[in-house]
C-alpha positions in Angstrom: -41.4 -23.4 -1.5 -40.7 -20.3 0.6 -37.0 -19.3 0.5 -35.3 -19.0 3.9 -32.1 -17.3 2.6 -31.3 -13.7 3.6 -33.2 -11.0 1.7 -31.7 -7.9 0.3 -32.6 -5.8 3.3 -30.7 -8.2 5.7 -27.7 -8.3 3.3 -27.6 -4.5 3.2 -27.8 -4.2 7.0 -24.9 -6.7 7.3 -22.7 -5.1 4.7 -23.6 -1.4 5.3 -20.9 -0.6 7.9 -18.0 -2.3 6.1 -19.0 -0.6 2.9 -19.1 2.8 4.6 -15.7 2.2 6.1 -14.3 1.1 2.7 -15.8 4.2 1.0 -14.2 6.5 3.7 -10.8 4.8 3.1 -11.0 5.1 -0.7 -12.1 8.8 -0.4 -9.1 9.4 1.9 -6.7 7.8 -0.6 -8.2 9.8 -3.4 -7.8 13.1 -1.5 -4.2 12.2 -0.6 -3.3 11.4 -4.2 -4.9 14.7 -5.4 -3.2 16.7 -2.8 0.2 15.2 -3.1 0.1 14.6 -6.9 3.2 13.0 -8.3 5.5 12.4 -5.4 8.6 12.0 -7.5 8.0 15.4 -9.2 7.6 17.1 -5.8 11.0 16.1 -4.4 13.5 18.9 -3.6 15.4 20.0 -6.7 13.5 17.6 -9.0 13.8 18.8 -12.7 10.1 18.2 -13.3 8.8 19.9 -10.1 7.1 23.3 -10.3 7.2 23.6 -6.4 9.3 26.5 -4.9 12.1 24.0 -4.0 11.9 22.2 -7.4 14.3 22.6 -10.3 12.0 22.9 -13.3 13.1 26.5 -14.0 16.8 25.7 -14.1 16.2 22.6 -16.3 14.3 24.8 -18.8 17.0 27.5 -18.8 19.6 24.8 -19.5 17.6 23.4 -22.3 17.2 26.9 -23.9 21.0 27.1 -23.8 21.3 23.9 -25.8 22.1 21.6 -23.0 20.4 18.2 -23.1 18.9 17.5 -19.6 18.2 13.8 -18.8 16.6 13.0 -15.4 17.3 9.6 -14.0 16.2 7.8 -10.8 18.5 4.8 -10.6 22.2 4.2 -10.2 22.2 2.1 -13.3 20.8 5.0 -15.4 23.3 7.4 -13.8 26.2 5.2 -15.0 25.1 6.2 -18.5 26.6 9.7 -17.9 30.0 8.6 -19.0 32.0 11.6 -20.1 29.3 14.2 -19.3 28.1 16.4 -16.4 26.4 14.6 -13.5 24.3 16.3 -10.9 23.3 14.3 -7.8 20.6 15.9 -5.7 20.7 13.6 -2.7 24.2 12.2 -2.6 24.0 11.0 1.0 21.8 8.1 -0.2 24.6 6.6 -2.1 27.4 4.6 -0.5 30.8 6.3 -0.8 32.1 3.6 -3.2 29.2 4.3 -5.6 30.0 8.0 -5.6 33.6 7.2 -6.4 32.5 5.0 -9.3 30.3 7.8 -10.7 33.1 10.4 -10.2 35.6 8.4 -12.1 33.5 8.1 -15.2 32.3 11.6 -15.8 34.0 14.9 -16.6 32.1 17.0 -14.1 30.4 15.8 -10.9 28.1 18.2 -8.8 26.9 17.1 -5.4 24.2 19.1 -3.6 24.1 19.1 0.2 26.5 16.2 0.7 27.6 15.8 4.3 28.1 12.1 4.7 31.2 9.9 4.3 31.0 10.4 0.5 32.5 13.9 0.9 35.9 12.6 1.8 35.6 9.8 -0.7 35.1 12.1 -3.8 37.3 14.9 -2.5 40.1 13.4 -0.3 41.0 15.7 2.5 37.8 17.7 2.4 35.7 17.6 5.6 32.3 18.8 6.7 32.8 21.8 9.0 29.1 22.5 10.0 26.0 24.2 8.8 25.5 27.8 7.8 22.4 29.9 7.3 21.3 30.3 3.7 21.8 33.9 2.5 23.2 35.9 -0.3 27.0 36.2 -0.2 30.0 37.2 -2.3 32.2 34.4 -3.7 35.6 35.6 -2.3 37.4 33.1 -4.6 38.8 33.1 -8.2 36.6 30.3 -9.4 35.3 31.3 -12.8 31.7 30.2 -12.2 31.6 32.1 -8.9 33.2 35.2 -10.3 30.7 35.3 -13.2 27.8 34.9 -10.8 29.2 37.3 -8.2 26.7 37.6 -5.3 24.7 34.4 -5.1 22.6 32.5 -2.5 24.8 30.1 -0.4 24.9 28.4 2.9 23.8 25.0 4.1 26.7 22.6 4.6 30.2 24.2 5.2 33.3 22.4 3.9 36.9 22.6 5.1 38.7 22.0 1.8 41.6 19.7 1.3 44.7 20.1 -0.9 43.9 21.4 -4.4 40.3 22.3 -3.6 39.1 25.8 -4.1 36.7 27.2 -1.5 34.0 29.9 -2.3 31.2 31.7 -0.5 32.9 31.1 2.9 31.2 31.3 6.2 33.5 31.3 9.3 36.5 30.2 7.2 34.7 27.2 5.6 33.3 27.3 2.0 29.7 26.5 1.1 30.9 25.8 -2.5 34.1 23.9 -3.0 35.6 22.6 -6.2 38.6 20.6 -7.2 39.8 21.9 -10.6 42.7 21.7 -13.0 44.5 18.7 -14.4 43.0 15.6 -16.1 40.9 14.5 -13.1 37.2 14.9 -12.8 36.0 18.3 -11.7 34.1 17.7 -8.5 31.9 20.4 -7.1 30.2 20.4 -3.6 27.3 22.8 -3.2 26.2 23.2 0.4 22.6 24.0 -0.3 20.2 23.5 -3.3 18.7 27.0 -2.7 20.4 28.9 -5.7 19.2 26.2 -8.1 15.5 26.1 -7.0 12.6 27.7 -8.8 12.0 30.1 -5.9 15.5 31.7 -5.9 16.9 31.1 -9.4 16.1 34.7 -10.4 17.8 36.2 -7.3 21.3 37.7 -7.4 23.6 35.6 -9.6 22.0 32.3 -8.9 21.0 31.6 -12.6 24.6 32.4 -13.8 26.0 30.2 -11.1 23.7 27.3 -12.1 24.5 27.7 -15.8 28.2 27.8 -15.2 28.2 24.7 -12.9 25.8 22.5 -14.9 25.9 23.8 -18.4 29.5 23.4 -19.3 28.8 20.3 -21.4 26.3 19.2 -24.1 24.5 16.8 -21.7 23.5 17.0 -18.1 22.4 13.9 -16.3 20.2 15.0 -13.4 20.3 12.1 -10.9 17.6 12.0 -8.1 18.5 9.0 -6.0 15.9 6.9 -4.3 16.2 4.9 -1.1 14.3 2.0 -2.9 17.0 1.6 -5.6 18.3 -2.0 -5.1 21.8 -0.9 -6.4 22.2 1.4 -3.4 21.7 -1.2 -0.7 25.3 -2.3 -0.6 25.9 -5.1 1.9 22.4 -5.0 3.2 21.2 -8.5 4.2 17.8 -10.0 4.6 16.3 -11.1 7.9 16.9 -14.7 7.2 20.6 -14.0 6.5 20.9 -12.3 9.8 19.6 -15.3 11.7 22.5 -17.4 13.1 22.9 -20.9 11.7 22.3 -22.5 15.1 18.9 -20.9 15.4 18.0 -22.1 11.9 19.1 -25.7 12.8 17.0 -25.6 16.0 13.9 -24.3 14.1 14.2 -27.1 11.6 14.4 -29.7 14.3 11.3 -28.2 16.1 9.4 -28.3 12.8 10.3 -32.0 12.2 9.3 -32.8 15.8 6.0 -31.1 15.4 5.3 -33.1 12.2 6.2 -36.4 13.9 4.0 -35.5 16.8 1.1 -34.6 14.6 1.5 -37.9 12.7 1.6 -39.9 15.9 -1.4 -38.2 17.4 -3.4 -38.6 14.2 -2.7 -42.3 13.7 -5.8 -44.7 13.6 -5.7 -47.5 16.2 -8.7 -49.4 14.9 -12.4 -49.1 14.1 -14.5 -46.3 15.5 -16.3 -47.5 18.6 -19.9 -46.3 19.1 -20.6 -45.3 22.7 -23.9 -44.4 24.2 -24.5 -40.7 24.9 -24.1 -39.9 28.6 -27.3 -37.8 28.5 -30.4 -38.5 26.4 -32.0 -35.3 25.2 -35.7 -35.5 24.4 -36.8 -34.4 21.0 -39.3 -32.0 22.6 -36.5 -30.2 24.4 -34.6 -29.9 21.2 -37.6 -28.4 19.4 -38.3 -26.1 22.3 -34.7 -24.9 22.4 -34.6 -24.2 18.7 -37.9 -22.3 19.0 -36.5 -20.1 21.7 -33.5 -19.3 19.5 -35.8 -18.4 16.6 -37.8 -16.2 18.9 -34.8 -14.5 20.4 -33.3 -13.7 17.0 -36.7 -12.6 15.5 -36.5 -15.3 12.8 -40.3 -15.4 12.2 -40.0 -15.8 8.5 -37.4 -18.7 8.9 -39.6 -20.5 11.4 -42.7 -20.1 9.1 -40.7 -21.5 6.2 -39.6 -24.5 8.3 -43.1 -25.2 9.4 -44.5 -25.0 5.8 -41.7 -27.2 4.4 -42.3 -29.9 7.0 -46.0 -29.8 6.5 -45.6 -30.1 2.7 -43.2 -33.0 3.2 -45.7 -34.8 5.4 -48.8 -34.1 3.3 -47.4 -35.1 -0.1 -46.9 -38.9 0.7 -50.4 -39.1 2.2 -51.8 -37.8 -1.1 -49.7 -40.3 -3.1 -47.2 -37.7 -4.3 -43.4 -37.4 -3.9 -42.2 -35.4 -0.9 -40.8 -32.7 -3.4 -44.0 -32.5 -5.5 -44.5 -29.3 -7.5 -46.9 -26.7 -5.9 -49.7 -27.1 -8.6 -49.8 -30.9 -8.1 -49.9 -30.7 -4.3 -52.5 -27.9 -4.2 -54.7 -29.8 -6.7 -54.6 -33.0 -4.7 -55.3 -31.1 -1.4 -58.2 -29.2 -2.9 -59.7 -32.5 -4.2 -59.2 -34.2 -0.8 -60.3 -31.4 1.5 -62.7 -29.4 -0.7 -60.8 -26.2 0.2 -60.3 -23.5 -2.4 -56.9 -23.7 -4.2 -56.0 -20.1 -3.5 -56.6 -20.6 0.2 -54.3 -23.7 0.2 -51.6 -21.9 -1.8 -51.5 -19.0 0.7 -51.4 -21.4 3.6 -48.5 -23.5 2.2 -46.6 -21.0 0.0 -47.8 -17.6 1.1 -45.8 -14.7 2.5 -44.2 -15.2 5.9 -46.0 -13.9 9.0 -45.0 -10.5 10.4 -45.2 -11.3 14.1 -45.4 -14.2 16.6 -49.2 -14.3 16.8 -49.5 -14.7 13.0 -46.9 -17.5 13.3 -48.9 -19.3 15.9 -52.1 -19.0 13.7 -50.1 -20.4 10.8 -48.9 -23.4 12.8 -52.5 -24.1 14.0 -53.8 -23.9 10.4 -51.2 -26.3 9.1 -51.9 -28.7 11.9 -55.7 -28.5 11.2 -55.0 -29.1 7.5 -53.0 -32.3 8.2 -55.8 -33.6 10.5 -58.3 -32.9 7.8 -56.4 -34.8 5.2 -56.0 -37.8 7.6 -59.7 -37.8 8.4 -60.7 -38.0 4.8 
């Protein structure tokens, strides 16, 4: 029996374009991964990043000085910094109340580039005064860390300090490094720019000394790199379903119930199926001719040949006293005995390769018709 299923060439032609598109997408993803590398390690002031704006150099210097540096990514991990120094590189991602929670449980809190509502929360009375150009400046304050560093890179966010807050590296009267010090309360430091702590500028001016003084005062430094995907930072964020009013939800439920009832009503069985005559009777010859035109338009010569051969075998087998699905050897043997034709010729006629063009298909149909007539005549 000749198979009419798609061959490998047809399957390849059908799947070629989707496979090429998929290969291009995979190659693009691979290139993106190779170019970008570890996204977390390439964030600004990340302690594992070797990029110019990373903080790997400072982290290694602190470790050489005996400070244990622990990098964390979630608020829950940052809470483990109880009694130690906590550095937050992206403080504006945290709600003010979260910043206050962290401030109240550590000895030293350092925020880099903070300019949101958290500024006034952790340092009451302190306000953001604007943005300054990043440059090397003198401290102009008695803060020990700034005095030891002397000239250092500063700028970024400018802060107007509140009561009890010391202002350093000022620009137009507002400090780019402010700190609340003295007393039993947590020492809170706001650094307007991460520049002095980065790999690129750590060896400039007194940046290294400033970083060591601000972050290396304790035995342990928790280096917190917040992420916007941290569930603990979502606060009162509500889902879409929670934002939908109750009245809308009730209306949608009613519409769903009505749709179900309507579907059940329309799908009900009213009785037995009634057979009705067709409005138009289509002759079998027209159906055959229409299917033949479809085969010809689609170039399905092999499929048409397989259909002709299968139909011929199904008609010949009962005439020879065989089952319609008789095996090829049995059918060929019976035909050879009845017609006297060579077995090889009969095998090629009934099971041979498909014709390559329409003329060969026509000849095949004539040969099959001639074979059936010959069987009937004998």
